[in-house]
C-alpha positions in Angstrom: 143.4 -100.0 -28.3 141.4 -97.1 -29.5 140.4 -95.6 -32.9 142.9 -94.0 -35.3 142.5 -91.6 -38.1 145.2 -91.7 -40.7 146.0 -88.8 -43.1 148.4 -89.4 -45.9 149.2 -87.4 -49.1 152.0 -86.3 -51.3 154.0 -83.4 -49.7 152.2 -80.1 -50.4 148.7 -81.5 -50.7 147.4 -79.7 -47.6 147.0 -82.6 -45.3 148.6 -80.9 -42.3 146.4 -77.9 -42.7 143.3 -80.1 -42.9 144.4 -82.0 -39.8 144.8 -78.8 -37.9 141.2 -77.8 -38.7 140.0 -81.2 -37.7 141.8 -81.1 -34.4 140.3 -77.7 -33.6 136.8 -79.1 -34.2 137.1 -82.4 -32.4 138.9 -82.2 -29.0 138.6 -85.9 -28.5 141.0 -86.5 -31.4 144.6 -85.9 -30.7 147.6 -85.5 -33.0 150.3 -88.2 -32.9 153.7 -86.5 -33.1 155.9 -88.5 -35.4 159.7 -88.9 -35.0 162.1 -87.9 -37.8 165.7 -87.9 -38.5 165.6 -84.7 -40.5 166.4 -81.3 -39.3 163.6 -78.9 -38.4 162.2 -76.7 -41.2 161.1 -73.0 -40.6 159.5 -72.6 -37.2 159.1 -76.4 -36.5 159.7 -77.3 -32.8 160.8 -80.5 -31.2 158.0 -82.3 -29.3 155.4 -80.1 -31.0 155.7 -80.7 -34.8 158.0 -83.7 -34.6 160.4 -85.5 -32.3 163.6 -84.6 -34.0 166.3 -87.3 -33.6 169.7 -87.7 -35.1 170.0 -90.6 -37.6 171.9 -92.5 -34.9 169.2 -91.9 -32.3 166.5 -92.9 -34.8 168.2 -96.2 -35.7 168.7 -97.0 -31.9 164.9 -96.5 -31.4 164.3 -98.9 -34.3 166.7 -101.4 -32.7 164.9 -101.0 -29.4 161.5 -101.7 -31.1 160.1 -98.3 -30.0 158.3 -97.7 -33.3 154.9 -99.1 -34.4 156.0 -98.3 -37.9 158.9 -96.4 -39.5 160.3 -95.8 -42.9 163.2 -94.2 -44.7 161.1 -91.8 -46.7 164.0 -90.1 -48.5 167.5 -91.3 -48.5 168.9 -90.7 -45.0 165.6 -89.3 -43.8 163.4 -91.5 -41.6 160.0 -91.0 -40.1 158.2 -93.2 -37.6 155.4 -93.6 -35.1 156.5 -94.1 -31.5 154.6 -96.6 -29.4 154.9 -94.3 -26.4 153.1 -91.5 -28.4 150.1 -93.7 -29.1 149.9 -95.0 -25.5 150.0 -91.4 -24.3 147.0 -90.4 -26.4 145.0 -93.6 -25.7 145.5 -93.2 -22.0 143.4 -90.0 -22.3 140.6 -91.9 -24.1 141.2 -90.0 -27.3 141.3 -91.1 -30.9 144.7 -90.7 -32.6 145.2 -88.5 -35.7 148.2 -89.5 -37.8 149.7 -87.2 -40.4 152.1 -89.6 -42.2 153.6 -90.4 -45.5 151.7 -92.6 -47.9 153.5 -95.9 -47.2 153.3 -95.2 -43.5 149.6 -94.6 -43.8 149.1 -97.9 -45.6 151.2 -99.7 -43.0 149.1 -98.2 -40.2 145.8 -99.1 -42.0 147.0 -102.7 -42.3 148.0 -102.8 -38.6 144.7 -101.3 -37.2 142.2 -102.6 -39.8 138.6 -101.6 -38.9 139.8 -99.4 -36.0 141.4 -97.1 -38.5 139.9 -94.6 -40.9 142.5 -93.9 -43.6 142.1 -90.7 -45.6 144.2 -89.9 -48.7 144.4 -86.1 -49.4 144.7 -85.7 -53.2 146.1 -82.6 -54.8 144.0 -81.2 -57.7 147.0 -81.8 -60.1 150.7 -82.3 -60.1 151.2 -78.8 -61.5 149.2 -77.3 -58.5 151.2 -79.5 -56.1 154.5 -78.1 -57.5 153.1 -74.6 -57.2 152.2 -75.1 -53.6 155.6 -76.6 -52.7 157.3 -73.6 -54.4 155.0 -71.1 -52.6 155.8 -72.7 -49.2 159.4 -71.5 -49.6 160.9 -74.2 -47.3 162.6 -76.4 -49.9 165.3 -76.0 -52.5 164.4 -76.6 -56.1 166.1 -80.0 -56.2 164.1 -81.1 -53.1 160.9 -79.9 -54.7 161.7 -81.9 -57.9 162.2 -85.0 -55.7 158.9 -84.4 -53.8 157.0 -84.0 -57.1 158.6 -87.2 -58.6 157.6 -89.1 -55.4 154.1 -87.6 -55.5 153.5 -89.2 -58.9 154.2 -92.6 -57.3 152.2 -91.9 -54.2 149.1 -91.0 -56.2 149.0 -94.6 -57.4 148.6 -95.7 -53.8 145.4 -93.7 -53.2 143.0 -96.6 -53.8 144.5 -98.4 -50.7 142.8 -95.8 -48.4 139.3 -95.8 -47.1 138.6 -92.3 -48.5 140.1 -90.0 -51.1 139.5 -86.2 -50.5 140.6 -83.9 -53.3 141.9 -80.6 -51.8 141.0 -78.2 -54.5 139.2 -75.8 -52.2 140.4 -76.0 -48.6 137.0 -75.2 -47.1 135.4 -78.1 -49.0 138.1 -80.5 -48.1 137.9 -79.6 -44.4 134.1 -80.0 -44.4 134.4 -83.4 -46.1 137.1 -84.7 -43.7 135.2 -83.4 -40.6 132.1 -85.3 -41.8 134.0 -88.5 -42.4 135.8 -88.3 -39.0 132.6 -87.4 -37.2 130.9 -90.4 -38.5 133.9 -92.6 -37.7 134.2 -91.6 -34.1 130.5 -91.3 -33.5 130.0 -87.5 -33.2 
């Protein structure tokens, strides 16, 4: 078992953008592609952004114990971490970077303990979070309302992470995350 870096945040906080910057800086850290039962958004591609499964396929993978962790994040929409994905990355001798929902992040931290560095990416405010979700242009207004309501709950979970990084200015958040991860993996 190797090291894992867990990134969690409310949707629209910028965690995926931060993770992309981190991966560009540290080639020894590799992104773990999650599985989901939702349909692709925008330009998302299967096997690159997510492993897109039907709900039935996802539930079969659960029954087959193929997930390290999984959760129904929104009603009818599941996300999970495949064991095979982690094994693929560790076989290369790389650390794993997870970009997961808040509850999944806490579950992974409990599972990996000291071998995990758990980072919560905090939006500067709920109003800014809503603005970012609207600017993204990928979700209907009712979906944005659900994401914002969920974010208010998720923010209460931030103390369960090793580090909280406020993403007010992307450059500052990326620099802080790169320093944290560099120290964790010994670079």
